[in-house]
C-alpha positions as CSV (number, residue, x, y, z in Angstrom):
1,M,279.5,170.6,78.2
2,S,281.8,172.1,80.8
3,L,283.0,175.4,79.4
4,F,281.4,178.2,77.4
5,S,284.3,178.1,75.1
6,K,283.2,174.7,73.9
7,I,279.7,175.8,72.9
8,A,279.0,176.5,69.2
9,L,278.4,180.3,69.7
10,L,279.4,183.2,67.6
11,P,283.0,184.4,68.4
12,S,281.6,187.9,69.3
13,L,279.4,186.3,72.1
14,K,282.3,184.2,73.3
15,H,284.5,187.3,73.4
16,V,282.0,189.0,75.8
17,L,281.7,185.9,77.9
18,A,285.5,185.7,78.3
19,A,285.7,189.5,79.0
20,K,283.1,189.0,81.8
21,R,285.1,185.9,83.1
22,F,282.1,183.6,82.5
23,T,283.8,180.3,81.9
24,T,281.5,177.5,83.2
25,P,277.8,177.4,82.5
26,T,275.3,177.0,85.4
27,E,273.1,173.9,85.5
28,I,270.2,175.5,83.7
29,Q,272.6,177.1,81.1
30,E,274.3,173.7,80.5
31,Y,270.9,172.1,79.8
32,A,269.1,174.9,78.0
33,L,271.8,176.3,75.7
34,P,272.2,173.2,73.4
35,L,268.5,172.7,73.1
36,L,267.7,176.3,72.3
37,L,270.6,176.6,69.9
38,A,269.2,173.5,68.1
39,G,265.9,175.2,67.8
40,K,264.0,173.0,70.3
41,S,261.4,174.2,72.8
42,L,261.7,173.7,76.5
43,V,260.4,174.4,80.0
44,G,263.1,175.2,82.6
45,V,262.3,175.2,86.3
46,A,265.3,176.7,88.1
47,E,265.9,178.6,91.4
48,T,266.4,182.3,91.3
49,G,269.9,183.5,90.7
50,S,270.7,180.4,88.5
51,G,271.4,182.3,85.3
52,K,268.2,181.8,83.4
53,T,268.4,185.0,81.4
54,L,271.7,184.1,79.9
55,A,270.4,180.6,79.1
56,Y,268.0,182.1,76.6
57,A,269.6,185.4,75.6
58,L,272.7,183.8,74.1
59,P,270.8,181.4,71.8
60,I,268.5,184.2,70.7
61,L,271.4,186.5,69.8
62,H,273.3,183.7,68.1
63,Q,270.4,182.6,66.0
64,L,269.3,186.1,64.9
65,K,272.9,187.2,64.0
66,M,273.3,184.0,62.0
67,M,270.2,184.8,60.0
68,E,271.5,188.3,59.4
69,N,274.9,187.0,58.3
70,S,273.2,184.6,55.9
71,G,271.5,187.5,54.1
72,S,268.2,187.6,55.9
73,P,268.3,190.8,58.1
74,V,265.1,192.2,59.8
75,A,263.5,194.3,57.1
76,N,260.2,195.5,58.5
77,D,259.5,198.0,61.2
78,G,258.0,196.6,64.5
79,H,258.6,193.0,63.5
80,P,260.8,191.4,66.2
81,R,262.4,188.0,65.8
82,G,263.1,187.4,69.4
83,L,260.3,188.1,72.0
84,V,260.8,187.8,75.8
85,M,257.8,188.2,78.0
86,V,258.5,189.4,81.6
87,P,256.1,190.1,84.6
88,T,257.4,193.5,85.6
89,R,259.1,196.6,84.4
90,E,262.0,196.0,86.8
91,L,262.7,192.5,85.5
92,G,262.3,193.8,82.0
93,E,265.0,196.4,82.5
94,Q,267.3,193.7,84.0
95,V,266.7,191.4,81.0
96,C,267.4,194.2,78.5
97,K,270.7,195.0,80.4
98,V,271.8,191.4,80.0
99,F,271.0,191.4,76.3
100,K,272.7,194.7,75.6
101,E,275.9,193.5,77.3
102,F,276.3,191.1,74.4
103,T,275.1,193.3,71.5
104,H,278.1,195.7,71.1
105,H,279.7,193.5,68.5
106,T,276.7,191.8,67.0
107,R,274.9,195.2,66.6
108,L,271.6,193.5,67.2
109,R,268.9,195.9,68.5
110,V,267.0,195.3,71.7
111,R,263.9,197.2,72.5
112,S,261.5,197.2,75.5
113,A,257.8,197.7,75.9
114,L,257.1,197.6,79.6
115,G,254.1,198.4,81.8
116,G,254.9,201.2,84.3
117,T,256.3,203.4,81.6
118,E,254.4,206.0,79.6
119,F,252.8,204.5,76.6
120,P,254.4,207.0,74.1
121,V,257.8,205.7,75.4
122,S,256.8,202.1,74.3
123,R,255.5,203.5,71.0
124,R,258.8,205.2,70.3
125,N,260.8,202.1,71.3
126,V,259.0,199.8,68.8
127,A,259.2,202.3,65.9
128,G,261.7,201.2,63.2
129,A,263.4,197.9,62.7
130,F,264.9,195.8,65.6
131,E,265.6,192.2,66.4
132,V,264.6,191.6,70.1
133,L,261.6,192.8,72.1
134,V,261.3,192.5,75.9
135,A,257.8,193.2,77.0
136,T,255.2,192.8,79.7
137,P,252.0,191.1,78.5
138,G,249.6,194.0,79.0
139,R,251.8,196.5,77.2
140,L,252.4,194.1,74.3
141,V,248.7,193.5,73.9
142,A,248.1,197.3,73.8
143,L,250.7,197.6,71.1
144,L,249.2,194.8,69.1
145,D,245.7,196.4,69.4
146,R,247.2,199.5,67.7
147,N,249.1,197.5,65.1
148,L,252.3,199.0,66.3
149,V,253.9,195.5,66.7
150,N,253.6,192.5,64.4
151,L,254.6,189.0,65.6
152,T,254.6,187.1,62.3
153,D,258.4,187.1,62.1
154,V,259.0,185.9,65.7
155,R,261.4,182.9,65.8
156,T,261.8,182.5,69.5
157,L,259.2,183.3,72.2
158,V,260.3,183.2,75.9
159,F,258.1,183.5,79.0
160,D,260.5,184.4,81.9
161,E,259.6,184.2,85.6
162,V,256.2,183.0,84.5
163,D,255.1,182.2,88.0
164,Q,254.9,185.9,88.6
165,M,252.7,186.6,85.6
166,L,249.7,184.4,86.3
167,D,247.0,186.8,87.2
168,E,243.5,186.5,85.7
169,G,244.4,188.4,82.5
170,F,247.6,186.6,81.7
171,L,246.4,183.4,80.1
172,P,244.2,185.1,77.5
173,A,247.1,187.5,76.7
174,A,249.6,184.6,76.5
175,E,247.3,182.7,74.1
176,R,246.9,185.8,71.9
177,I,250.6,186.4,71.8
178,V,251.4,182.8,71.0
179,A,248.7,182.8,68.3
180,G,250.2,185.9,66.7
181,C,253.6,184.1,66.2
182,P,254.3,181.7,63.4
183,A,253.3,178.0,64.1
184,D,256.9,176.8,63.9
185,R,258.2,179.4,66.5
186,Q,260.5,178.1,69.3
187,L,259.0,178.3,72.8
188,A,260.7,178.6,76.1
189,L,259.3,178.9,79.6
190,F,261.3,179.6,82.7
191,S,260.0,179.6,86.3
192,A,261.4,179.4,89.8
193,T,258.4,177.4,91.1
194,V,255.5,175.3,89.6
195,S,252.2,176.4,91.1
196,P,248.9,175.0,89.9
197,S,248.6,177.9,87.5
198,V,252.0,177.3,86.0
199,Q,251.2,173.6,85.6
200,K,248.0,174.6,83.8
201,L,250.1,176.7,81.4
202,M,252.6,173.9,80.9
203,D,249.7,171.5,80.2
204,G,248.2,173.9,77.6
205,I,250.5,176.1,75.5
206,F,253.6,174.1,76.5
207,S,252.0,170.7,76.2
208,G,254.5,168.1,75.0
209,V,257.5,170.3,75.6
210,E,260.4,168.7,77.6
211,V,260.6,169.9,81.2
212,F,263.9,170.2,83.0
213,R,264.2,170.9,86.7
214,T,267.5,171.9,88.2
215,K,268.7,170.2,91.4
216,G,268.2,173.5,93.2
217,S,264.7,174.2,92.1
218,H,262.1,174.4,94.9
219,Q,264.8,174.0,97.5
220,F,267.4,176.0,99.3
221,V,270.9,176.7,97.9
222,P,273.7,175.4,100.1
223,T,275.2,178.9,100.5
224,L,272.1,180.2,102.3
225,K,272.1,180.3,106.1
226,T,268.8,180.4,107.9
227,E,268.1,181.8,111.4
228,N,264.7,181.8,113.1
229,K,264.2,184.4,115.8
230,A,261.2,184.2,118.2
231,V,259.4,187.5,118.5
232,P,259.3,188.4,122.2
233,E,255.8,189.6,123.1
234,N,255.2,191.0,119.7
235,R,258.1,193.4,120.1
236,R,259.3,193.1,116.5
237,F,261.0,196.5,116.1
238,P,263.5,196.1,119.0
239,L,264.3,192.7,117.6
240,L,265.0,194.3,114.2
241,Q,267.2,196.9,115.7
242,R,269.3,194.1,117.4
243,E,269.7,192.3,114.2
244,L,270.6,195.4,112.2
245,A,273.3,196.1,114.8
246,L,275.0,192.9,113.9
247,E,277.6,193.0,111.1
248,S,276.4,191.9,107.7
249,K,278.3,191.5,104.4
250,G,276.3,193.3,101.9
251,S,273.0,195.1,102.0
252,T,269.7,194.1,103.6
253,I,266.1,193.6,102.3
254,I,263.4,193.6,105.0
255,F,260.1,192.0,103.9
256,T,256.7,192.8,105.3
257,N,253.3,191.4,104.2
258,T,251.4,194.7,103.6
259,R,252.0,198.2,102.3
260,E,251.0,199.6,105.6
261,Q,253.5,197.4,107.5
262,C,256.1,198.4,105.0
263,D,255.6,202.1,105.6
264,R,255.5,201.7,109.4
265,V,258.7,199.8,109.5
266,A,260.4,202.3,107.2
267,Q,259.2,205.3,109.3
268,A,260.4,203.7,112.5
269,L,263.8,203.0,111.0
270,I,264.1,206.6,109.7
271,D,263.0,208.0,113.1
272,N,265.9,205.9,114.7
273,G,268.5,207.2,112.3
274,Y,268.7,204.4,109.7
275,D,269.1,205.1,106.0
276,C,266.6,203.0,104.1
277,R,264.3,203.0,101.1
278,V,260.8,201.7,100.4
279,Y,259.8,199.5,97.5
280,R,256.2,198.5,97.3
281,G,253.1,198.7,95.1
282,E,250.7,201.7,95.2
283,M,253.4,204.3,95.3
284,E,254.6,206.7,92.6
285,K,256.5,204.7,90.0
286,S,259.1,207.4,89.7
287,V,259.7,207.3,93.5
288,R,259.8,203.5,93.5
289,R,262.2,203.5,90.6
290,E,264.5,206.0,92.3
291,N,264.4,204.1,95.6
292,L,265.5,200.9,93.8
293,R,268.2,202.8,91.9
294,S,269.5,204.2,95.2
295,F,269.5,200.7,96.8
296,R,271.2,199.1,93.8
297,K,274.0,201.7,93.9
298,G,274.6,201.1,97.6
299,E,273.5,204.7,98.5
300,A,271.0,203.1,101.0
301,P,272.0,199.9,102.7
302,I,268.4,198.8,103.6
303,L,265.3,198.2,101.4
304,I,261.9,197.6,103.0
305,S,259.5,195.9,100.7
306,T,256.4,193.8,100.3
307,D,256.5,190.6,98.1
308,L,257.0,193.0,95.1
309,A,260.7,192.8,95.7
310,G,260.6,189.0,96.2
311,R,259.9,188.3,92.5
312,G,262.5,188.8,89.9
313,L,264.6,191.5,91.6
314,D,268.3,190.9,91.1
315,V,270.7,193.0,93.3
316,E,274.1,191.4,93.6
317,H,275.1,192.9,96.9
318,V,272.2,191.7,99.0
319,G,273.8,189.7,101.8
320,R,270.9,189.5,104.2
321,V,267.1,189.0,104.0
322,I,265.0,189.7,107.1
323,N,261.4,188.4,107.1
324,Y,259.9,191.0,109.5
325,H,256.6,189.2,108.8
326,L,256.7,185.8,107.3
327,P,254.6,185.2,104.2
328,S,251.6,182.9,104.1
329,T,253.0,180.5,101.5
330,L,256.2,178.5,100.9
331,D,256.4,179.7,97.3
332,N,256.5,183.4,98.5
333,Y,259.1,182.5,101.1
334,L,261.3,180.9,98.4
335,H,261.0,184.0,96.2
336,R,262.0,186.3,99.1
337,V,265.0,184.3,100.2
338,G,266.1,184.0,96.6
339,R,267.1,187.7,96.7
340,T,270.3,186.6,98.5
341,A,272.8,183.8,98.2
342,R,272.6,184.2,94.4
343,A,274.9,182.7,91.8
344,G,277.0,180.9,94.4
345,R,277.4,183.8,96.8
346,K,276.8,183.5,100.5
347,G,273.7,184.9,102.2
348,V,271.6,184.8,105.4
349,V,267.9,184.9,105.9
350,I,266.5,185.8,109.3
351,N,262.9,184.9,110.1
352,F,260.9,186.7,112.8
353,V,258.7,183.9,114.1
354,T,255.5,183.9,116.2
355,E,253.2,181.0,117.1
356,R,251.0,181.5,114.1
357,D,254.0,181.1,111.8
358,E,254.8,177.5,113.1
359,P,253.0,175.7,110.2
360,L,255.2,177.5,107.6
361,V,258.3,177.1,109.7
362,K,257.7,173.4,109.7
363,E,257.4,173.4,105.9
364,I,260.6,175.4,105.6
365,S,262.4,173.1,108.0
366,G,261.2,170.0,106.0
367,L,262.4,171.5,102.7
368,F,265.7,172.5,104.2
369,K,266.3,169.0,105.4
370,L,265.4,167.7,101.9
371,S,267.7,170.2,100.2
372,K,270.6,169.2,102.5
373,A,270.0,165.5,101.8
374,R,270.0,166.1,98.1
375,A,273.2,168.2,98.3
376,N,274.9,165.5,100.3
377,G,273.5,162.7,98.1
């Protein structure tokens, strides 16, 4: 497969692809689309920004519209046929947006039930008949407990960005959700990395399912430039000011390791005349949501965040990531730097490095050399 136009998709879906000038599938799309359209289950391990959402959204919309066209429309309230599980409200909203860009002509209905919203909102969203539900695990379980959603008509169940979902309560919730679906449902799992917890899930619920890893998974994309900057005598903020004074194409995300660090950096930037926003846990959700909206729209060129923004956040115009404090693990680092250089665009990551960061820097350097070797090989 080399072109979307050659895929056996509904004309209405191809029309939207053409209008959006999507002509050539990404690696994960080229692999996943034929399998999912054929009704097969899969596990896809692919780097952030590789087009995973479209890889499962198109088959779901195609299959459900084909069922409707053949005389089998959704008949019962709260009985979705496509179910997408996501780790966060922000990612859920992004996934819904992708789906809805392709539903104008198909008239398929996409609903959301996301943690971080008021429960009555979710209750209203799942009232009536609809085809696709995008949900966070905890919120879906709450709806199941109240018999507001029924999964017995689910044809395709997707777990997206699953490496972000694996807290202690996720596996029981996942098992319950899978058990509530028909035995012959189609399963798909997508993840940027394979941690021991993800491997456990793959060995359990997804046992026997074919696993595909893109060439770019767990490595750096060739359009990403990395710069390591030694922190002089722990004077991080002056170093940050020097970096921000340099020209950058696009906006900037600054990562810290704790909420307190995040707030201190933000306040120091504001005190020095910078326009920035904060995005972290343990803040009013309405404020966090508004801050993200402002950053997305380009009203503020800088976002200061904890690892919360490193997982699943997709903002096209991010041209630079600054690790004000480096994370403790390589996986978290990969998630952070995945916020830039997405979908073939260029990006730069700047790491503020101290002596205690050297073990991680060596890991990063080793992975960078491996990525370069693979790209040249």
